[in-house]
C-alpha positions, 0 to 999 in steps of 0.5 A: 759774552762780558758785554752781556754778563756786565750789562746793567755796570756801566764801566764794566759794557763800555770796557768790554764793548768798546774791547770787541770793538777792538776783534773787529777792528784787527778783522778789518785790518786783516781783510783790507791790508795783511791778507790782500798782501799775501794773496798778492805774494802767496803767502811770502812765495813769488815776489812780485815788483812791488814787494816792497810795498806789499811788505809795508803794508804787511808789517804795518798791517800786524803792528796795528794789530797788535795795539789793538789786540794790546788795547782789548786785552787792557779793556777786558781787564779793565771790565773784569776788575770793575765789575762789582758784583750784584 
């Protein structure tokens, strides 16, 4: 919604759009790496033979999502602070 509201100004629009893409990337990371690990372990109730690999995959996917969330927050902040009323 922010990207639509600031679409006439270059920096705020690009920052808001990149922030939205970060959220899309976060969903992709979740469904490609986190969710399969959760399913394979029945939400960490059962431990299959390759649980250590799954745990590493699960932890790294959370770390990547945290970095993407921080980046999205910074981009939204840049967008909001660089917007100028017309």
